[in-house]
Residue, then its C-alpha position, 0 to 999 in steps of 0.5 A: x485517500x481510502x479510494x487511492x489505497x483500494x485502487x493501489x491494492x487492486x492494481x497490485x493484485x492484478x499485476x501480480x498475476x500478470x506474466x504467468x503463462x499457465x498454458x494455452x488456456x491460462x487455467x493454471x492458478x498456481x503462482x510462481x514463488x517470486x510472484x508470491x514473494x512480490x505480492x507479500x512485499x507489496x501488501x507489506x508496503x501498503x500496510x506500512x503506508x496505511x499506518x504512516x497515513x493514519x494520523x492524517x486521516x482525520x481533519x485537525x481539531x485546530x486548523x492553525x495548529x501547525x506545530x502538531x501537524x509538523x510533528x505528525x509529518x516528522x514522525x511519518x517521514x521517520x517511519x518511511x526510512 
């Protein structure tokens, strides 16, 4: 799961830079305000997903404790909305 998050973060960083035509050489490093807003929103989404997924990052202490898993899942679903 951490690899997926790192991959998603890297993808967002790369894609947030796309679309800026800083000139013929592409040396303009200033980002448009919309790109900055998009990047900040994407980082916020990633932080929210990380927070939601935290209870699931460790293996359960009891593999048959379905009630505990169901409670954690219910809380995660509520955090999504």
